[in-house]
PDB file of N, CA, C and O in Angstrom, chain B, residues numbered from 101:
ATOM      1  N   MET B 101     132.549 175.301 183.977  1.00  0.00           N
ATOM      2  CA  MET B 101     133.880 175.866 183.951  1.00  0.00           C
ATOM      3  C   MET B 101     134.670 175.162 182.848  1.00  0.00           C
ATOM      4  O   MET B 101     134.707 173.934 182.776  1.00  0.00           O
ATOM      5  N   SER B 102     135.284 175.948 182.014  1.00  0.00           N
ATOM      6  CA  SER B 102     136.031 175.363 180.896  1.00  0.00           C
ATOM      7  C   SER B 102     137.400 174.873 181.360  1.00  0.00           C
ATOM      8  O   SER B 102     137.864 175.205 182.451  1.00  0.00           O
ATOM      9  N   GLY B 103     138.019 174.091 180.521  1.00  0.00           N
ATOM     10  CA  GLY B 103     139.338 173.568 180.834  1.00  0.00           C
ATOM     11  C   GLY B 103     140.370 174.667 181.007  1.00  0.00           C
ATOM     12  O   GLY B 103     141.249 174.568 181.862  1.00  0.00           O
ATOM     13  N   ALA B 104     140.269 175.723 180.193  1.00  0.00           N
ATOM     14  CA  ALA B 104     141.214 176.839 180.288  1.00  0.00           C
ATOM     15  C   ALA B 104     141.065 177.572 181.618  1.00  0.00           C
ATOM     16  O   ALA B 104     142.064 177.942 182.235  1.00  0.00           O
ATOM     17  N   GLU B 105     139.822 177.785 182.065  1.00  0.00           N
ATOM     18  CA  GLU B 105     139.588 178.448 183.352  1.00  0.00           C
ATOM     19  C   GLU B 105     140.140 177.613 184.499  1.00  0.00           C
ATOM     20  O   GLU B 105     140.773 178.132 185.418  1.00  0.00           O
ATOM     21  N   ARG B 106     139.888 176.310 184.426  1.00  0.00           N
ATOM     22  CA  ARG B 106     140.363 175.399 185.466  1.00  0.00           C
ATOM     23  C   ARG B 106     141.889 175.421 185.527  1.00  0.00           C
ATOM     24  O   ARG B 106     142.467 175.439 186.613  1.00  0.00           O
ATOM     25  N   TYR B 107     142.546 175.420 184.358  1.00  0.00           N
ATOM     26  CA  TYR B 107     144.013 175.469 184.306  1.00  0.00           C
ATOM     27  C   TYR B 107     144.511 176.774 184.907  1.00  0.00           C
ATOM     28  O   TYR B 107     145.487 176.776 185.657  1.00  0.00           O
ATOM     29  N   ASN B 108     143.853 177.886 184.587  1.00  0.00           N
ATOM     30  CA  ASN B 108     144.270 179.184 185.092  1.00  0.00           C
ATOM     31  C   ASN B 108     144.164 179.242 186.612  1.00  0.00           C
ATOM     32  O   ASN B 108     145.083 179.722 187.276  1.00  0.00           O
ATOM     33  N   ILE B 109     143.067 178.765 187.166  1.00  0.00           N
ATOM     34  CA  ILE B 109     142.878 178.754 188.618  1.00  0.00           C
ATOM     35  C   ILE B 109     143.928 177.876 189.277  1.00  0.00           C
ATOM     36  O   ILE B 109     144.508 178.255 190.295  1.00  0.00           O
ATOM     37  N   HIS B 110     144.175 176.700 188.701  1.00  0.00           N
ATOM     38  CA  HIS B 110     145.184 175.786 189.244  1.00  0.00           C
ATOM     39  C   HIS B 110     146.567 176.427 189.192  1.00  0.00           C
ATOM     40  O   HIS B 110     147.347 176.302 190.136  1.00  0.00           O
ATOM     41  N   SER B 111     146.870 177.106 188.101  1.00  0.00           N
ATOM     42  CA  SER B 111     148.153 177.775 187.942  1.00  0.00           C
ATOM     43  C   SER B 111     148.329 178.875 188.986  1.00  0.00           C
ATOM     44  O   SER B 111     149.406 179.017 189.563  1.00  0.00           O
ATOM     45  N   GLN B 112     147.278 179.648 189.228  1.00  0.00           N
ATOM     46  CA  GLN B 112     147.343 180.713 190.233  1.00  0.00           C
ATOM     47  C   GLN B 112     147.540 180.130 191.634  1.00  0.00           C
ATOM     48  O   GLN B 112     148.310 180.670 192.428  1.00  0.00           O
ATOM     49  N   LEU B 113     146.859 179.050 191.933  1.00  0.00           N
ATOM     50  CA  LEU B 113     146.992 178.406 193.227  1.00  0.00           C
ATOM     51  C   LEU B 113     148.414 177.885 193.431  1.00  0.00           C
ATOM     52  O   LEU B 113     148.992 178.070 194.502  1.00  0.00           O
ATOM     53  N   GLU B 114     148.973 177.245 192.424  1.00  0.00           N
ATOM     54  CA  GLU B 114     150.353 176.766 192.522  1.00  0.00           C
ATOM     55  C   GLU B 114     151.317 177.918 192.746  1.00  0.00           C
ATOM     56  O   GLU B 114     152.269 177.788 193.515  1.00  0.00           O
ATOM     57  N   HIS B 115     151.084 179.043 192.085  1.00  0.00           N
ATOM     58  CA  HIS B 115     151.946 180.209 192.260  1.00  0.00           C
ATOM     59  C   HIS B 115     151.889 180.708 193.704  1.00  0.00           C
ATOM     60  O   HIS B 115     152.926 180.975 194.311  1.00  0.00           O
ATOM     61  N   LEU B 116     150.677 180.834 194.255  1.00  0.00           N
ATOM     62  CA  LEU B 116     150.538 181.278 195.641  1.00  0.00           C
ATOM     63  C   LEU B 116     151.203 180.307 196.613  1.00  0.00           C
ATOM     64  O   LEU B 116     151.862 180.720 197.566  1.00  0.00           O
ATOM     65  N   GLN B 117     151.021 179.016 196.359  1.00  0.00           N
ATOM     66  CA  GLN B 117     151.594 178.012 197.255  1.00  0.00           C
ATOM     67  C   GLN B 117     153.112 178.018 197.201  1.00  0.00           C
ATOM     68  O   GLN B 117     153.756 177.723 198.208  1.00  0.00           O
ATOM     69  N   SER B 118     153.700 178.342 196.063  1.00  0.00           N
ATOM     70  CA  SER B 118     155.166 178.407 195.982  1.00  0.00           C
ATOM     71  C   SER B 118     155.686 179.697 196.595  1.00  0.00           C
ATOM     72  O   SER B 118     156.816 179.739 197.081  1.00  0.00           O
ATOM     73  N   LYS B 119     154.879 180.746 196.578  1.00  0.00           N
ATOM     74  CA  LYS B 119     155.297 182.049 197.087  1.00  0.00           C
ATOM     75  C   LYS B 119     155.151 182.146 198.604  1.00  0.00           C
ATOM     76  O   LYS B 119     156.004 182.723 199.279  1.00  0.00           O
ATOM     77  N   TYR B 120     154.079 181.585 199.132  1.00  0.00           N
ATOM     78  CA  TYR B 120     153.788 181.682 200.558  1.00  0.00           C
ATOM     79  C   TYR B 120     153.743 180.284 201.170  1.00  0.00           C
ATOM     80  O   TYR B 120     152.868 179.483 200.842  1.00  0.00           O
ATOM     81  N   ILE B 121     154.687 179.999 202.054  1.00  0.00           N
ATOM     82  CA  ILE B 121     154.822 178.671 202.650  1.00  0.00           C
ATOM     83  C   ILE B 121     153.558 178.260 203.395  1.00  0.00           C
ATOM     84  O   ILE B 121     153.142 177.104 203.312  1.00  0.00           O
ATOM     85  N   GLY B 122     152.949 179.179 204.111  1.00  0.00           N
ATOM     86  CA  GLY B 122     151.798 178.869 204.961  1.00  0.00           C
ATOM     87  C   GLY B 122     150.538 178.453 204.223  1.00  0.00           C
ATOM     88  O   GLY B 122     149.602 177.956 204.850  1.00  0.00           O
ATOM     89  N   THR B 123     150.485 178.643 202.909  1.00  0.00           N
ATOM     90  CA  THR B 123     149.273 178.268 202.184  1.00  0.00           C
ATOM     91  C   THR B 123     149.174 176.774 201.959  1.00  0.00           C
ATOM     92  O   THR B 123     148.103 176.268 201.625  1.00  0.00           O
ATOM     93  N   GLY B 124     150.272 176.064 202.138  1.00  0.00           N
ATOM     94  CA  GLY B 124     150.261 174.614 201.981  1.00  0.00           C
ATOM     95  C   GLY B 124     150.152 174.182 200.538  1.00  0.00           C
ATOM     96  O   GLY B 124     150.209 175.003 199.622  1.00  0.00           O
ATOM     97  N   HIS B 125     149.995 172.888 200.344  1.00  0.00           N
ATOM     98  CA  HIS B 125     149.841 172.283 199.030  1.00  0.00           C
ATOM     99  C   HIS B 125     149.202 170.924 199.222  1.00  0.00           C
ATOM    100  O   HIS B 125     148.895 170.539 200.351  1.00  0.00           O
ATOM    101  N   ALA B 126     149.003 170.212 198.171  1.00  0.00           N
ATOM    102  CA  ALA B 126     148.286 168.929 198.246  1.00  0.00           C
ATOM    103  C   ALA B 126     148.984 167.916 199.148  1.00  0.00           C
ATOM    104  O   ALA B 126     148.325 167.050 199.723  1.00  0.00           O
ATOM    105  N   ASP B 127     150.298 168.007 199.281  1.00  0.00           N
ATOM    106  CA  ASP B 127     151.052 167.042 200.081  1.00  0.00           C
ATOM    107  C   ASP B 127     151.380 167.535 201.488  1.00  0.00           C
ATOM    108  O   ASP B 127     152.132 166.874 202.204  1.00  0.00           O
ATOM    109  N   THR B 128     150.837 168.672 201.898  1.00  0.00           N
ATOM    110  CA  THR B 128     151.100 169.204 203.228  1.00  0.00           C
ATOM    111  C   THR B 128     150.462 168.299 204.279  1.00  0.00           C
ATOM    112  O   THR B 128     149.278 167.972 204.202  1.00  0.00           O
ATOM    113  N   THR B 129     151.265 167.906 205.254  1.00  0.00           N
ATOM    114  CA  THR B 129     150.729 167.073 206.335  1.00  0.00           C
ATOM    115  C   THR B 129     150.037 167.953 207.369  1.00  0.00           C
ATOM    116  O   THR B 129     150.227 169.169 207.392  1.00  0.00           O
ATOM    117  N   LYS B 130     149.247 167.335 208.208  1.00  0.00           N
ATOM    118  CA  LYS B 130     148.569 168.069 209.275  1.00  0.00           C
ATOM    119  C   LYS B 130     149.605 168.720 210.196  1.00  0.00           C
ATOM    120  O   LYS B 130     149.422 169.859 210.628  1.00  0.00           O
ATOM    121  N   HIS B 131     150.671 168.013 210.492  1.00  0.00           N
ATOM    122  CA  HIS B 131     151.720 168.546 211.361  1.00  0.00           C
ATOM    123  C   HIS B 131     152.375 169.781 210.741  1.00  0.00           C
ATOM    124  O   HIS B 131     152.579 170.782 211.428  1.00  0.00           O
ATOM    125  N   GLU B 132     152.705 169.719 209.455  1.00  0.00           N
ATOM    126  CA  GLU B 132     153.308 170.870 208.775  1.00  0.00           C
ATOM    127  C   GLU B 132     152.363 172.069 208.797  1.00  0.00           C
ATOM    128  O   GLU B 132     152.781 173.197 209.055  1.00  0.00           O
ATOM    129  N   TRP B 133     151.086 171.811 208.525  1.00  0.00           N
ATOM    130  CA  TRP B 133     150.111 172.887 208.496  1.00  0.00           C
ATOM    131  C   TRP B 133     149.987 173.549 209.875  1.00  0.00           C
ATOM    132  O   TRP B 133     149.975 174.775 209.982  1.00  0.00           O
ATOM    133  N   LEU B 134     149.894 172.731 210.920  1.00  0.00           N
ATOM    134  CA  LEU B 134     149.792 173.273 212.280  1.00  0.00           C
ATOM    135  C   LEU B 134     151.052 174.034 212.672  1.00  0.00           C
ATOM    136  O   LEU B 134     150.969 175.075 213.324  1.00  0.00           O
ATOM    137  N   THR B 135     152.212 173.527 212.281  1.00  0.00           N
ATOM    138  CA  THR B 135     153.471 174.213 212.567  1.00  0.00           C
ATOM    139  C   THR B 135     153.488 175.592 211.916  1.00  0.00           C
ATOM    140  O   THR B 135     153.891 176.576 212.538  1.00  0.00           O
ATOM    141  N   ASN B 136     153.049 175.656 210.662  1.00  0.00           N
ATOM    142  CA  ASN B 136     152.979 176.946 209.968  1.00  0.00           C
ATOM    143  C   ASN B 136     152.009 177.893 210.655  1.00  0.00           C
ATOM    144  O   ASN B 136     152.301 179.082 210.788  1.00  0.00           O
ATOM    145  N   GLN B 137     150.861 177.392 211.095  1.00  0.00           N
ATOM    146  CA  GLN B 137     149.874 178.232 211.767  1.00  0.00           C
ATOM    147  C   GLN B 137     150.431 178.783 213.078  1.00  0.00           C
ATOM    148  O   GLN B 137     150.243 179.961 213.385  1.00  0.00           O
ATOM    149  N   HIS B 138     151.109 177.948 213.846  1.00  0.00           N
ATOM    150  CA  HIS B 138     151.680 178.390 215.120  1.00  0.00           C
ATOM    151  C   HIS B 138     152.763 179.430 214.879  1.00  0.00           C
ATOM    152  O   HIS B 138     152.820 180.440 215.580  1.00  0.00           O
ATOM    153  N   ARG B 139     153.614 179.192 213.903  1.00  0.00           N
ATOM    154  CA  ARG B 139     154.691 180.127 213.584  1.00  0.00           C
ATOM    155  C   ARG B 139     154.116 181.479 213.153  1.00  0.00           C
ATOM    156  O   ARG B 139     154.561 182.529 213.616  1.00  0.00           O
ATOM    157  N   ASP B 140     153.129 181.436 212.268  1.00  0.00           N
ATOM    158  CA  ASP B 140     152.537 182.682 211.764  1.00  0.00           C
ATOM    159  C   ASP B 140     151.819 183.437 212.874  1.00  0.00           C
ATOM    160  O   ASP B 140     151.918 184.661 212.957  1.00  0.00           O
ATOM    161  N   THR B 141     151.093 182.713 213.730  1.00  0.00           N
ATOM    162  CA  THR B 141     150.393 183.347 214.843  1.00  0.00           C
ATOM    163  C   THR B 141     151.384 183.996 215.794  1.00  0.00           C
ATOM    164  O   THR B 141     151.156 185.116 216.252  1.00  0.00           O
ATOM    165  N   PHE B 142     152.475 183.315 216.096  1.00  0.00           N
ATOM    166  CA  PHE B 142     153.496 183.858 216.973  1.00  0.00           C
ATOM    167  C   PHE B 142     154.088 185.137 216.383  1.00  0.00           C
ATOM    168  O   PHE B 142     154.292 186.115 217.102  1.00  0.00           O
ATOM    169  N   CYS B 143     154.362 185.134 215.089  1.00  0.00           N
ATOM    170  CA  CYS B 143     154.939 186.308 214.433  1.00  0.00           C
ATOM    171  C   CYS B 143     153.991 187.502 214.487  1.00  0.00           C
ATOM    172  O   CYS B 143     154.420 188.629 214.734  1.00  0.00           O
ATOM    173  N   VAL B 144     152.731 187.260 214.261  1.00  0.00           N
ATOM    174  CA  VAL B 144     151.749 188.348 214.295  1.00  0.00           C
ATOM    175  C   VAL B 144     151.692 188.952 215.688  1.00  0.00           C
ATOM    176  O   VAL B 144     151.664 190.174 215.835  1.00  0.00           O
ATOM    177  N   HIS B 145     151.676 188.111 216.706  1.00  0.00           N
ATOM    178  CA  HIS B 145     151.575 188.605 218.073  1.00  0.00           C
ATOM    179  C   HIS B 145     152.854 189.295 218.520  1.00  0.00           C
ATOM    180  O   HIS B 145     152.799 190.268 219.272  1.00  0.00           O
ATOM    181  N   SER B 146     153.989 188.813 218.074  1.00  0.00           N
ATOM    182  CA  SER B 146     155.249 189.444 218.495  1.00  0.00           C
ATOM    183  C   SER B 146     155.443 190.798 217.815  1.00  0.00           C
ATOM    184  O   SER B 146     156.088 191.679 218.386  1.00  0.00           O
ATOM    185  N   TRP B 147     154.901 190.986 216.610  1.00  0.00           N
ATOM    186  CA  TRP B 147     155.010 192.262 215.910  1.00  0.00           C
ATOM    187  C   TRP B 147     154.029 193.287 216.465  1.00  0.00           C
ATOM    188  O   TRP B 147     154.286 194.489 216.404  1.00  0.00           O
ATOM    189  N   SER B 148     152.914 192.823 217.000  1.00  0.00           N
ATOM    190  CA  SER B 148     151.899 193.763 217.474  1.00  0.00           C
ATOM    191  C   SER B 148     152.195 194.264 218.884  1.00  0.00           C
ATOM    192  O   SER B 148     151.543 195.197 219.352  1.00  0.00           O
ATOM    193  N   SER B 149     153.154 193.668 219.560  1.00  0.00           N
ATOM    194  CA  SER B 149     153.469 194.077 220.944  1.00  0.00           C
ATOM    195  C   SER B 149     154.413 195.251 220.985  1.00  0.00           C
ATOM    196  O   SER B 149     154.775 195.715 222.066  1.00  0.00           O
TER     197      SER B 149
END
């Protein structure tokens, strides 16, 4: 993988992480990640009812 490809993938990942809170980032703690998962799961279930 070339340096340009690696930069592009990293750039896309950063964009997704800034756009969607639940995707996390390098500094996301386990607690934050679990909180996001619980919140997202609750939202999915409340919309499907």
